[in-house]
Each structure stands twice: as C-alpha cells, then as structure tokens.
N, CA, C and O atoms as a Maestro MAE file, in Angstrom:
{
 s_m_m2io_version
 :::
 2.0.0
}

f_m_ct {
 s_m_title
 :::
 protein
 m_atom[316] {
  # First column is atom index #
  i_m_mmod_type
  r_m_x_coord
  r_m_y_coord
  r_m_z_coord
  i_m_residue_number
  s_m_chain_name
  s_m_pdb_residue_name
  s_m_pdb_atom_name
  i_m_atomic_number
  :::
  1 25 -13.703 9.730 19.441 1 A "UNK " " N  " 7
  2 3 -14.024 10.763 18.478 1 A "UNK " " CA " 6
  3 2 -14.995 11.738 19.148 1 A "UNK " " C  " 6
  4 15 -15.909 11.315 19.856 1 A "UNK " " O  " 8
  5 25 -14.800 13.033 18.926 2 A "UNK " " N  " 7
  6 3 -15.690 14.014 19.546 2 A "UNK " " CA " 6
  7 2 -17.116 13.896 18.984 2 A "UNK " " C  " 6
  8 15 -17.312 13.383 17.882 2 A "UNK " " O  " 8
  9 25 -18.112 14.375 19.749 3 A "UNK " " N  " 7
  10 3 -19.505 14.272 19.272 3 A "UNK " " CA " 6
  11 2 -19.729 14.980 17.936 3 A "UNK " " C  " 6
  12 15 -20.560 14.550 17.136 3 A "UNK " " O  " 8
  13 25 -19.000 16.051 17.698 4 A "UNK " " N  " 7
  14 3 -19.107 16.758 16.419 4 A "UNK " " CA " 6
  15 2 -17.735 16.660 15.757 4 A "UNK " " C  " 6
  16 15 -16.793 17.343 16.158 4 A "UNK " " O  " 8
  17 25 -17.634 15.815 14.751 5 A "UNK " " N  " 7
  18 3 -16.346 15.590 14.085 5 A "UNK " " CA " 6
  19 2 -16.443 16.020 12.629 5 A "UNK " " C  " 6
  20 15 -17.488 15.879 11.995 5 A "UNK " " O  " 8
  21 25 -15.344 16.545 12.112 6 A "UNK " " N  " 7
  22 3 -15.345 16.917 10.703 6 A "UNK " " CA " 6
  23 2 -15.105 15.676 9.843 6 A "UNK " " C  " 6
  24 15 -14.714 14.627 10.356 6 A "UNK " " O  " 8
  25 25 -15.333 15.794 8.566 7 A "UNK " " N  " 7
  26 3 -15.236 14.650 7.651 7 A "UNK " " CA " 6
  27 2 -13.840 14.045 7.630 7 A "UNK " " C  " 6
  28 15 -13.699 12.823 7.589 7 A "UNK " " O  " 8
  29 25 -12.809 14.878 7.657 8 A "UNK " " N  " 7
  30 3 -11.431 14.367 7.606 8 A "UNK " " CA " 6
  31 2 -11.123 13.495 8.814 8 A "UNK " " C  " 6
  32 15 -10.450 12.473 8.679 8 A "UNK " " O  " 8
  33 25 -11.601 13.877 9.989 9 A "UNK " " N  " 7
  34 3 -11.374 13.085 11.197 9 A "UNK " " CA " 6
  35 2 -12.108 11.744 11.120 9 A "UNK " " C  " 6
  36 15 -11.558 10.709 11.498 9 A "UNK " " O  " 8
  37 25 -13.328 11.767 10.639 10 A "UNK " " N  " 7
  38 3 -14.103 10.529 10.500 10 A "UNK " " CA " 6
  39 2 -13.417 9.585 9.518 10 A "UNK " " C  " 6
  40 15 -13.301 8.390 9.789 10 A "UNK " " O  " 8
  41 25 -12.963 10.104 8.387 11 A "UNK " " N  " 7
  42 3 -12.298 9.274 7.378 11 A "UNK " " CA " 6
  43 2 -11.000 8.697 7.923 11 A "UNK " " C  " 6
  44 15 -10.752 7.501 7.772 11 A "UNK " " O  " 8
  45 25 -10.168 9.517 8.550 12 A "UNK " " N  " 7
  46 3 -8.886 9.011 9.058 12 A "UNK " " CA " 6
  47 2 -9.092 7.995 10.180 12 A "UNK " " C  " 6
  48 15 -8.363 7.005 10.247 12 A "UNK " " O  " 8
  49 25 -10.052 8.214 11.047 13 A "UNK " " N  " 7
  50 3 -10.338 7.262 12.125 13 A "UNK " " CA " 6
  51 2 -10.867 5.950 11.565 13 A "UNK " " C  " 6
  52 15 -10.478 4.874 12.019 13 A "UNK " " O  " 8
  53 25 -11.744 6.038 10.592 14 A "UNK " " N  " 7
  54 3 -12.298 4.830 9.966 14 A "UNK " " CA " 6
  55 2 -11.210 4.033 9.269 14 A "UNK " " C  " 6
  56 15 -11.179 2.807 9.382 14 A "UNK " " O  " 8
  57 25 -10.327 4.694 8.560 15 A "UNK " " N  " 7
  58 3 -9.231 3.990 7.877 15 A "UNK " " CA " 6
  59 2 -8.303 3.311 8.872 15 A "UNK " " C  " 6
  60 15 -7.853 2.191 8.634 15 A "UNK " " O  " 8
  61 25 -8.012 3.976 9.982 16 A "UNK " " N  " 7
  62 3 -7.146 3.382 11.006 16 A "UNK " " CA " 6
  63 2 -7.810 2.148 11.618 16 A "UNK " " C  " 6
  64 15 -7.151 1.128 11.822 16 A "UNK " " O  " 8
  65 25 -9.102 2.234 11.911 17 A "UNK " " N  " 7
  66 3 -9.830 1.091 12.469 17 A "UNK " " CA " 6
  67 2 -9.901 -0.056 11.473 17 A "UNK " " C  " 6
  68 15 -9.746 -1.219 11.845 17 A "UNK " " O  " 8
  69 25 -10.136 0.271 10.211 18 A "UNK " " N  " 7
  70 3 -10.210 -0.766 9.171 18 A "UNK " " CA " 6
  71 2 -8.871 -1.490 9.041 18 A "UNK " " C  " 6
  72 15 -8.831 -2.711 8.892 18 A "UNK " " O  " 8
  73 25 -7.789 -0.738 9.099 19 A "UNK " " N  " 7
  74 3 -6.464 -1.350 9.006 19 A "UNK " " CA " 6
  75 2 -6.242 -2.343 10.146 19 A "UNK " " C  " 6
  76 15 -5.698 -3.426 9.931 19 A "UNK " " O  " 8
  77 25 -6.660 -1.975 11.353 20 A "UNK " " N  " 7
  78 3 -6.503 -2.871 12.497 20 A "UNK " " CA " 6
  79 2 -7.406 -4.101 12.391 20 A "UNK " " C  " 6
  80 15 -6.983 -5.216 12.696 20 A "UNK " " O  " 8
  81 25 -8.640 -3.895 11.960 21 A "UNK " " N  " 7
  82 3 -9.595 -4.993 11.878 21 A "UNK " " CA " 6
  83 2 -9.266 -5.975 10.763 21 A "UNK " " C  " 6
  84 15 -9.555 -7.165 10.889 21 A "UNK " " O  " 8
  85 25 -8.670 -5.500 9.679 22 A "UNK " " N  " 7
  86 3 -8.433 -6.343 8.518 22 A "UNK " " CA " 6
  87 2 -7.010 -6.881 8.447 22 A "UNK " " C  " 6
  88 15 -6.612 -7.428 7.419 22 A "UNK " " O  " 8
  89 25 -6.233 -6.736 9.523 23 A "UNK " " N  " 7
  90 3 -4.864 -7.228 9.509 23 A "UNK " " CA " 6
  91 2 -4.864 -8.728 9.207 23 A "UNK " " C  " 6
  92 15 -5.678 -9.483 9.741 23 A "UNK " " O  " 8
  93 25 -3.967 -9.129 8.371 24 A "UNK " " N  " 7
  94 3 -3.874 -10.541 7.996 24 A "UNK " " CA " 6
  95 2 -4.796 -10.951 6.864 24 A "UNK " " C  " 6
  96 15 -4.739 -12.097 6.417 24 A "UNK " " O  " 8
  97 25 -5.643 -10.051 6.387 25 A "UNK " " N  " 7
  98 3 -6.566 -10.385 5.298 25 A "UNK " " CA " 6
  99 2 -5.861 -10.351 3.937 25 A "UNK " " C  " 6
  100 15 -6.334 -10.959 2.977 25 A "UNK " " O  " 8
  101 25 -4.742 -9.647 3.856 26 A "UNK " " N  " 7
  102 3 -3.980 -9.615 2.616 26 A "UNK " " CA " 6
  103 2 -4.461 -8.620 1.581 26 A "UNK " " C  " 6
  104 15 -4.115 -8.739 0.406 26 A "UNK " " O  " 8
  105 25 -5.251 -7.640 1.992 27 A "UNK " " N  " 7
  106 3 -5.759 -6.679 1.014 27 A "UNK " " CA " 6
  107 2 -5.258 -5.254 1.247 27 A "UNK " " C  " 6
  108 15 -5.775 -4.320 0.634 27 A "UNK " " O  " 8
  109 25 -4.279 -5.069 2.105 28 A "UNK " " N  " 7
  110 3 -3.800 -3.726 2.434 28 A "UNK " " CA " 6
  111 2 -3.224 -3.003 1.213 28 A "UNK " " C  " 6
  112 15 -3.519 -1.828 0.991 28 A "UNK " " O  " 8
  113 25 -2.410 -3.697 0.431 29 A "UNK " " N  " 7
  114 3 -1.826 -3.063 -0.761 29 A "UNK " " CA " 6
  115 2 -2.916 -2.640 -1.733 29 A "UNK " " C  " 6
  116 15 -2.853 -1.553 -2.308 29 A "UNK " " O  " 8
  117 25 -3.910 -3.491 -1.919 30 A "UNK " " N  " 7
  118 3 -5.006 -3.146 -2.827 30 A "UNK " " CA " 6
  119 2 -5.791 -1.946 -2.317 30 A "UNK " " C  " 6
  120 15 -6.234 -1.108 -3.102 30 A "UNK " " O  " 8
  121 25 -5.961 -1.866 -1.016 31 A "UNK " " N  " 7
  122 3 -6.668 -0.718 -0.447 31 A "UNK " " CA " 6
  123 2 -5.869 0.567 -0.655 31 A "UNK " " C  " 6
  124 15 -6.440 1.604 -0.991 31 A "UNK " " O  " 8
  125 25 -4.556 0.505 -0.457 32 A "UNK " " N  " 7
  126 3 -3.698 1.672 -0.685 32 A "UNK " " CA " 6
  127 2 -3.816 2.130 -2.137 32 A "UNK " " C  " 6
  128 15 -3.932 3.326 -2.404 32 A "UNK " " O  " 8
  129 25 -3.789 1.185 -3.071 33 A "UNK " " N  " 7
  130 3 -3.890 1.530 -4.494 33 A "UNK " " CA " 6
  131 2 -5.281 2.045 -4.846 33 A "UNK " " C  " 6
  132 15 -5.407 3.003 -5.608 33 A "UNK " " O  " 8
  133 25 -6.331 1.420 -4.299 34 A "UNK " " N  " 7
  134 3 -7.702 1.830 -4.610 34 A "UNK " " CA " 6
  135 2 -7.957 3.258 -4.150 34 A "UNK " " C  " 6
  136 15 -8.496 4.071 -4.900 34 A "UNK " " O  " 8
  137 25 -7.569 3.561 -2.914 35 A "UNK " " N  " 7
  138 3 -7.786 4.911 -2.380 35 A "UNK " " CA " 6
  139 2 -6.917 5.921 -3.126 35 A "UNK " " C  " 6
  140 15 -7.373 7.027 -3.416 35 A "UNK " " O  " 8
  141 25 -5.684 5.560 -3.440 36 A "UNK " " N  " 7
  142 3 -4.805 6.459 -4.187 36 A "UNK " " CA " 6
  143 2 -5.315 6.737 -5.585 36 A "UNK " " C  " 6
  144 15 -5.277 7.878 -6.045 36 A "UNK " " O  " 8
  145 25 -5.794 5.701 -6.270 37 A "UNK " " N  " 7
  146 3 -6.299 5.894 -7.628 37 A "UNK " " CA " 6
  147 2 -7.573 6.735 -7.639 37 A "UNK " " C  " 6
  148 15 -7.822 7.487 -8.581 37 A "UNK " " O  " 8
  149 25 -8.369 6.603 -6.594 38 A "UNK " " N  " 7
  150 3 -9.631 7.343 -6.554 38 A "UNK " " CA " 6
  151 2 -9.417 8.827 -6.340 38 A "UNK " " C  " 6
  152 15 -10.028 9.648 -7.026 38 A "UNK " " O  " 8
  153 25 -8.545 9.188 -5.385 39 A "UNK " " N  " 7
  154 3 -8.419 10.620 -5.097 39 A "UNK " " CA " 6
  155 2 -6.989 11.091 -4.835 39 A "UNK " " C  " 6
  156 15 -6.783 12.212 -4.371 39 A "UNK " " O  " 8
  157 25 -6.002 10.245 -5.129 40 A "UNK " " N  " 7
  158 3 -4.608 10.652 -5.001 40 A "UNK " " CA " 6
  159 2 -4.084 10.707 -3.575 40 A "UNK " " C  " 6
  160 15 -3.001 11.244 -3.341 40 A "UNK " " O  " 8
  161 25 -4.824 10.167 -2.622 41 A "UNK " " N  " 7
  162 3 -4.417 10.180 -1.224 41 A "UNK " " CA " 6
  163 2 -3.456 9.040 -0.940 41 A "UNK " " C  " 6
  164 15 -3.726 7.893 -1.295 41 A "UNK " " O  " 8
  165 25 -2.340 9.348 -0.305 42 A "UNK " " N  " 7
  166 3 -1.383 8.317 0.097 42 A "UNK " " CA " 6
  167 2 -1.662 7.938 1.540 42 A "UNK " " C  " 6
  168 15 -1.503 8.758 2.444 42 A "UNK " " O  " 8
  169 25 -2.084 6.677 1.763 43 A "UNK " " N  " 7
  170 3 -2.407 6.236 3.115 43 A "UNK " " CA " 6
  171 2 -1.365 5.278 3.671 43 A "UNK " " C  " 6
  172 15 -1.522 4.780 4.786 43 A "UNK " " O  " 8
  173 25 -0.311 5.010 2.921 44 A "UNK " " N  " 7
  174 3 0.737 4.121 3.403 44 A "UNK " " CA " 6
  175 2 1.496 4.806 4.535 44 A "UNK " " C  " 6
  176 15 1.890 5.965 4.406 44 A "UNK " " O  " 8
  177 25 1.700 4.102 5.632 45 A "UNK " " N  " 7
  178 3 2.393 4.680 6.790 45 A "UNK " " CA " 6
  179 2 3.820 5.090 6.480 45 A "UNK " " C  " 6
  180 15 4.376 5.952 7.160 45 A "UNK " " O  " 8
  181 25 4.420 4.489 5.466 46 A "UNK " " N  " 7
  182 3 5.812 4.807 5.128 46 A "UNK " " CA " 6
  183 2 5.901 5.992 4.170 46 A "UNK " " C  " 6
  184 15 6.985 6.340 3.702 46 A "UNK " " O  " 8
  185 25 4.754 6.607 3.882 47 A "UNK " " N  " 7
  186 3 4.656 7.762 2.990 47 A "UNK " " CA " 6
  187 2 5.067 7.448 1.559 47 A "UNK " " C  " 6
  188 15 5.518 8.335 0.834 47 A "UNK " " O  " 8
  189 25 4.916 6.210 1.152 48 A "UNK " " N  " 7
  190 3 5.161 5.849 -0.243 48 A "UNK " " CA " 6
  191 2 3.951 6.248 -1.071 48 A "UNK " " C  " 6
  192 15 2.814 6.164 -0.606 48 A "UNK " " O  " 8
  193 25 4.199 6.678 -2.288 49 A "UNK " " N  " 7
  194 3 3.080 7.024 -3.157 49 A "UNK " " CA " 6
  195 2 2.354 5.750 -3.572 49 A "UNK " " C  " 6
  196 15 2.963 4.687 -3.690 49 A "UNK " " O  " 8
  197 25 1.064 5.866 -3.789 50 A "UNK " " N  " 7
  198 3 0.225 4.695 -4.034 50 A "UNK " " CA " 6
  199 2 0.583 3.947 -5.318 50 A "UNK " " C  " 6
  200 15 0.330 2.745 -5.403 50 A "UNK " " O  " 8
  201 25 1.158 4.610 -6.313 51 A "UNK " " N  " 7
  202 3 1.458 3.954 -7.595 51 A "UNK " " CA " 6
  203 2 2.955 3.722 -7.794 51 A "UNK " " C  " 6
  204 15 3.409 3.590 -8.930 51 A "UNK " " O  " 8
  205 25 3.705 3.672 -6.739 52 A "UNK " " N  " 7
  206 3 5.149 3.445 -6.802 52 A "UNK " " CA " 6
  207 2 5.453 2.027 -7.293 52 A "UNK " " C  " 6
  208 15 4.799 1.083 -6.851 52 A "UNK " " O  " 8
  209 25 6.416 1.853 -8.186 53 A "UNK " " N  " 7
  210 3 6.757 0.519 -8.665 53 A "UNK " " CA " 6
  211 2 7.221 -0.417 -7.552 53 A "UNK " " C  " 6
  212 15 7.205 -1.635 -7.732 53 A "UNK " " O  " 8
  213 25 7.626 0.113 -6.431 54 A "UNK " " N  " 7
  214 3 8.055 -0.719 -5.319 54 A "UNK " " CA " 6
  215 2 6.933 -1.525 -4.691 54 A "UNK " " C  " 6
  216 15 7.192 -2.447 -3.917 54 A "UNK " " O  " 8
  217 25 5.683 -1.191 -5.014 55 A "UNK " " N  " 7
  218 3 4.548 -1.959 -4.510 55 A "UNK " " CA " 6
  219 2 4.355 -3.251 -5.289 55 A "UNK " " C  " 6
  220 15 3.576 -4.108 -4.872 55 A "UNK " " O  " 8
  221 25 5.039 -3.405 -6.394 56 A "UNK " " N  " 7
  222 3 4.933 -4.624 -7.190 56 A "UNK " " CA " 6
  223 2 5.689 -5.735 -6.476 56 A "UNK " " C  " 6
  224 15 6.760 -5.509 -5.913 56 A "UNK " " O  " 8
  225 25 5.131 -6.916 -6.505 57 A "UNK " " N  " 7
  226 3 5.790 -8.063 -5.884 57 A "UNK " " CA " 6
  227 2 7.155 -8.280 -6.521 57 A "UNK " " C  " 6
  228 15 7.270 -8.394 -7.741 57 A "UNK " " O  " 8
  229 25 8.167 -8.334 -5.702 58 A "UNK " " N  " 7
  230 3 9.509 -8.591 -6.205 58 A "UNK " " CA " 6
  231 2 9.868 -10.052 -5.926 58 A "UNK " " C  " 6
  232 15 9.703 -10.541 -4.809 58 A "UNK " " O  " 8
  233 25 10.346 -10.718 -6.929 59 A "UNK " " N  " 7
  234 3 10.747 -12.109 -6.782 59 A "UNK " " CA " 6
  235 2 12.109 -12.162 -6.085 59 A "UNK " " C  " 6
  236 15 12.889 -11.212 -6.167 59 A "UNK " " O  " 8
  237 25 12.388 -13.257 -5.410 60 A "UNK " " N  " 7
  238 3 13.679 -13.392 -4.735 60 A "UNK " " CA " 6
  239 2 14.841 -13.404 -5.725 60 A "UNK " " C  " 6
  240 15 14.688 -13.833 -6.869 60 A "UNK " " O  " 8
  241 25 15.989 -12.935 -5.283 61 A "UNK " " N  " 7
  242 3 17.192 -12.907 -6.122 61 A "UNK " " CA " 6
  243 2 17.564 -14.314 -6.583 61 A "UNK " " C  " 6
  244 15 18.165 -14.478 -7.645 61 A "UNK " " O  " 8
  245 25 17.214 -15.319 -5.801 62 A "UNK " " N  " 7
  246 3 17.516 -16.703 -6.165 62 A "UNK " " CA " 6
  247 2 16.861 -17.094 -7.496 62 A "UNK " " C  " 6
  248 15 17.401 -17.920 -8.231 62 A "UNK " " O  " 8
  249 25 15.700 -16.504 -7.806 63 A "UNK " " N  " 7
  250 3 15.047 -16.791 -9.085 63 A "UNK " " CA " 6
  251 2 15.907 -16.305 -10.251 63 A "UNK " " C  " 6
  252 15 16.071 -17.004 -11.251 63 A "UNK " " O  " 8
  253 25 16.447 -15.111 -10.106 64 A "UNK " " N  " 7
  254 3 17.313 -14.541 -11.137 64 A "UNK " " CA " 6
  255 2 18.608 -15.342 -11.243 64 A "UNK " " C  " 6
  256 15 19.096 -15.597 -12.344 64 A "UNK " " O  " 8
  257 25 19.162 -15.738 -10.094 65 A "UNK " " N  " 7
  258 3 20.405 -16.511 -10.083 65 A "UNK " " CA " 6
  259 2 20.220 -17.882 -10.741 65 A "UNK " " C  " 6
  260 15 21.137 -18.395 -11.383 65 A "UNK " " O  " 8
  261 25 19.039 -18.467 -10.580 66 A "UNK " " N  " 7
  262 3 18.779 -19.801 -11.116 66 A "UNK " " CA " 6
  263 2 18.467 -19.782 -12.608 66 A "UNK " " C  " 6
  264 15 18.620 -20.795 -13.291 66 A "UNK " " O  " 8
  265 25 18.026 -18.624 -13.115 67 A "UNK " " N  " 7
  266 3 17.624 -18.545 -14.512 67 A "UNK " " CA " 6
  267 2 18.056 -17.189 -15.069 67 A "UNK " " C  " 6
  268 15 17.466 -16.166 -14.723 67 A "UNK " " O  " 8
  269 25 19.055 -17.170 -15.908 68 A "UNK " " N  " 7
  270 3 19.620 -15.918 -16.427 68 A "UNK " " CA " 6
  271 2 18.612 -15.113 -17.248 68 A "UNK " " C  " 6
  272 15 18.748 -13.895 -17.361 68 A "UNK " " O  " 8
  273 25 17.610 -15.768 -17.819 69 A "UNK " " N  " 7
  274 3 16.631 -15.039 -18.641 69 A "UNK " " CA " 6
  275 2 15.470 -14.490 -17.811 69 A "UNK " " C  " 6
  276 15 14.598 -13.807 -18.349 69 A "UNK " " O  " 8
  277 25 15.448 -14.776 -16.520 70 A "UNK " " N  " 7
  278 3 14.386 -14.282 -15.641 70 A "UNK " " CA " 6
  279 2 14.559 -12.787 -15.441 70 A "UNK " " C  " 6
  280 15 15.641 -12.334 -15.067 70 A "UNK " " O  " 8
  281 25 13.500 -12.011 -15.687 71 A "UNK " " N  " 7
  282 3 13.567 -10.552 -15.555 71 A "UNK " " CA " 6
  283 2 12.844 -10.155 -14.271 71 A "UNK " " C  " 6
  284 15 11.665 -10.458 -14.091 71 A "UNK " " O  " 8
  285 25 13.563 -9.474 -13.386 72 A "UNK " " N  " 7
  286 3 12.968 -9.016 -12.142 72 A "UNK " " CA " 6
  287 2 12.059 -7.805 -12.386 72 A "UNK " " C  " 6
  288 15 12.249 -7.059 -13.347 72 A "UNK " " O  " 8
  289 25 11.085 -7.625 -11.517 73 A "UNK " " N  " 7
  290 3 10.225 -6.436 -11.579 73 A "UNK " " CA " 6
  291 2 11.072 -5.209 -11.259 73 A "UNK " " C  " 6
  292 15 12.071 -5.312 -10.548 73 A "UNK " " O  " 8
  293 25 10.673 -4.040 -11.783 74 A "UNK " " N  " 7
  294 3 11.429 -2.818 -11.461 74 A "UNK " " CA " 6
  295 2 11.284 -2.503 -9.973 74 A "UNK " " C  " 6
  296 15 10.233 -2.732 -9.374 74 A "UNK " " O  " 8
  297 25 12.344 -1.980 -9.399 75 A "UNK " " N  " 7
  298 3 12.301 -1.581 -7.997 75 A "UNK " " CA " 6
  299 2 12.151 -0.077 -7.936 75 A "UNK " " C  " 6
  300 15 12.888 0.659 -8.592 75 A "UNK " " O  " 8
  301 25 11.198 0.372 -7.152 76 A "UNK " " N  " 7
  302 3 10.914 1.787 -7.093 76 A "UNK " " CA " 6
  303 2 11.584 2.533 -5.964 76 A "UNK " " C  " 6
  304 15 11.600 3.764 -5.961 76 A "UNK " " O  " 8
  305 25 12.138 1.813 -5.001 77 A "UNK " " N  " 7
  306 3 12.747 2.488 -3.860 77 A "UNK " " CA " 6
  307 2 11.738 3.283 -3.054 77 A "UNK " " C  " 6
  308 15 12.054 4.343 -2.514 77 A "UNK " " O  " 8
  309 25 10.527 2.767 -2.976 78 A "UNK " " N  " 7
  310 3 9.435 3.499 -2.317 78 A "UNK " " CA " 6
  311 2 9.498 3.476 -0.812 78 A "UNK " " C  " 6
  312 15 9.009 4.387 -0.143 78 A "UNK " " O  " 8
  313 25 10.093 2.447 -0.289 79 A "UNK " " N  " 7
  314 3 9.994 2.263 1.154 79 A "UNK " " CA " 6
  315 2 11.202 2.807 1.792 79 A "UNK " " C  " 6
  316 15 11.330 2.757 3.015 79 A "UNK " " O  " 8
  :::
 }
 m_bond[315] {
  # First column is bond index #
  i_m_from
  i_m_to
  i_m_order
  :::
  1 1 2 1
  2 2 3 1
  3 3 4 2
  4 3 5 1
  5 5 6 1
  6 6 7 1
  7 7 8 2
  8 7 9 1
  9 9 10 1
  10 10 11 1
  11 11 12 2
  12 11 13 1
  13 13 14 1
  14 14 15 1
  15 15 16 2
  16 15 17 1
  17 17 18 1
  18 18 19 1
  19 19 20 2
  20 19 21 1
  21 21 22 1
  22 22 23 1
  23 23 24 2
  24 23 25 1
  25 25 26 1
  26 26 27 1
  27 27 28 2
  28 27 29 1
  29 29 30 1
  30 30 31 1
  31 31 32 2
  32 31 33 1
  33 33 34 1
  34 34 35 1
  35 35 36 2
  36 35 37 1
  37 37 38 1
  38 38 39 1
  39 39 40 2
  40 39 41 1
  41 41 42 1
  42 42 43 1
  43 43 44 2
  44 43 45 1
  45 45 46 1
  46 46 47 1
  47 47 48 2
  48 47 49 1
  49 49 50 1
  50 50 51 1
  51 51 52 2
  52 51 53 1
  53 53 54 1
  54 54 55 1
  55 55 56 2
  56 55 57 1
  57 57 58 1
  58 58 59 1
  59 59 60 2
  60 59 61 1
  61 61 62 1
  62 62 63 1
  63 63 64 2
  64 63 65 1
  65 65 66 1
  66 66 67 1
  67 67 68 2
  68 67 69 1
  69 69 70 1
  70 70 71 1
  71 71 72 2
  72 71 73 1
  73 73 74 1
  74 74 75 1
  75 75 76 2
  76 75 77 1
  77 77 78 1
  78 78 79 1
  79 79 80 2
  80 79 81 1
  81 81 82 1
  82 82 83 1
  83 83 84 2
  84 83 85 1
  85 85 86 1
  86 86 87 1
  87 87 88 2
  88 87 89 1
  89 89 90 1
  90 90 91 1
  91 91 92 2
  92 91 93 1
  93 93 94 1
  94 94 95 1
  95 95 96 2
  96 95 97 1
  97 97 98 1
  98 98 99 1
  99 99 100 2
  100 99 101 1
  101 101 102 1
  102 102 103 1
  103 103 104 2
  104 103 105 1
  105 105 106 1
  106 106 107 1
  107 107 108 2
  108 107 109 1
  109 109 110 1
  110 110 111 1
  111 111 112 2
  112 111 113 1
  113 113 114 1
  114 114 115 1
  115 115 116 2
  116 115 117 1
  117 117 118 1
  118 118 119 1
  119 119 120 2
  120 119 121 1
  121 121 122 1
  122 122 123 1
  123 123 124 2
  124 123 125 1
  125 125 126 1
  126 126 127 1
  127 127 128 2
  128 127 129 1
  129 129 130 1
  130 130 131 1
  131 131 132 2
  132 131 133 1
  133 133 134 1
  134 134 135 1
  135 135 136 2
  136 135 137 1
  137 137 138 1
  138 138 139 1
  139 139 140 2
  140 139 141 1
  141 141 142 1
  142 142 143 1
  143 143 144 2
  144 143 145 1
  145 145 146 1
  146 146 147 1
  147 147 148 2
  148 147 149 1
  149 149 150 1
  150 150 151 1
  151 151 152 2
  152 151 153 1
  153 153 154 1
  154 154 155 1
  155 155 156 2
  156 155 157 1
  157 157 158 1
  158 158 159 1
  159 159 160 2
  160 159 161 1
  161 161 162 1
  162 162 163 1
  163 163 164 2
  164 163 165 1
  165 165 166 1
  166 166 167 1
  167 167 168 2
  168 167 169 1
  169 169 170 1
  170 170 171 1
  171 171 172 2
  172 171 173 1
  173 173 174 1
  174 174 175 1
  175 175 176 2
  176 175 177 1
  177 177 178 1
  178 178 179 1
  179 179 180 2
  180 179 181 1
  181 181 182 1
  182 182 183 1
  183 183 184 2
  184 183 185 1
  185 185 186 1
  186 186 187 1
  187 187 188 2
  188 187 189 1
  189 189 190 1
  190 190 191 1
  191 191 192 2
  192 191 193 1
  193 193 194 1
  194 194 195 1
  195 195 196 2
  196 195 197 1
  197 197 198 1
  198 198 199 1
  199 199 200 2
  200 199 201 1
  201 201 202 1
  202 202 203 1
  203 203 204 2
  204 203 205 1
  205 205 206 1
  206 206 207 1
  207 207 208 2
  208 207 209 1
  209 209 210 1
  210 210 211 1
  211 211 212 2
  212 211 213 1
  213 213 214 1
  214 214 215 1
  215 215 216 2
  216 215 217 1
  217 217 218 1
  218 218 219 1
  219 219 220 2
  220 219 221 1
  221 221 222 1
  222 222 223 1
  223 223 224 2
  224 223 225 1
  225 225 226 1
  226 226 227 1
  227 227 228 2
  228 227 229 1
  229 229 230 1
  230 230 231 1
  231 231 232 2
  232 231 233 1
  233 233 234 1
  234 234 235 1
  235 235 236 2
  236 235 237 1
  237 237 238 1
  238 238 239 1
  239 239 240 2
  240 239 241 1
  241 241 242 1
  242 242 243 1
  243 243 244 2
  244 243 245 1
  245 245 246 1
  246 246 247 1
  247 247 248 2
  248 247 249 1
  249 249 250 1
  250 250 251 1
  251 251 252 2
  252 251 253 1
  253 253 254 1
  254 254 255 1
  255 255 256 2
  256 255 257 1
  257 257 258 1
  258 258 259 1
  259 259 260 2
  260 259 261 1
  261 261 262 1
  262 262 263 1
  263 263 264 2
  264 263 265 1
  265 265 266 1
  266 266 267 1
  267 267 268 2
  268 267 269 1
  269 269 270 1
  270 270 271 1
  271 271 272 2
  272 271 273 1
  273 273 274 1
  274 274 275 1
  275 275 276 2
  276 275 277 1
  277 277 278 1
  278 278 279 1
  279 279 280 2
  280 279 281 1
  281 281 282 1
  282 282 283 1
  283 283 284 2
  284 283 285 1
  285 285 286 1
  286 286 287 1
  287 287 288 2
  288 287 289 1
  289 289 290 1
  290 290 291 1
  291 291 292 2
  292 291 293 1
  293 293 294 1
  294 294 295 1
  295 295 296 2
  296 295 297 1
  297 297 298 1
  298 298 299 1
  299 299 300 2
  300 299 301 1
  301 301 302 1
  302 302 303 1
  303 303 304 2
  304 303 305 1
  305 305 306 1
  306 306 307 1
  307 307 308 2
  308 307 309 1
  309 309 310 1
  310 310 311 1
  311 311 312 2
  312 311 313 1
  313 313 314 1
  314 314 315 1
  315 315 316 2
  :::
 }
}
C-alpha cells in the first residue's frame, strides 16, 4: 500500500487481507451480509448481491426425495 492511501484503498485492502486470514472460520457469508446491510456494498467475488436468496443454505435434493412434505429454500440464482 502506498504511504498515502485513500480510504477506499485501505478498506479494500483490509477486506482482502481479512478474507485470507479468516479462511476456514465459517463467517464469510455473515460478513458479506453484515457489510451489505450496513452500506449496500457487495463484497462477494461472484458479484452476487448481499441479500440474494441464493445465500440461504439449500438442503440436498435427497431430503425432498425422501419426504414429499419437505419444502426446499427458495433458490435465487445468485451465483
């Protein structure tokens, strides 16, 4: 980072470093939602919007096949 950096560069660099440092912690989705809810910024690398229904955990098709009354989560097609 240059000795004199603007705020946007500091924020983007910090977010990139945090993503690398926290890999495997299991909080990436929550971070995407938290930052999106706070200021509407989409930080997902796939350019999905932070509140897309596709971020909801989807159960395997086998659950639906095993139980006809099982209702799957909506799919948002975000990715």
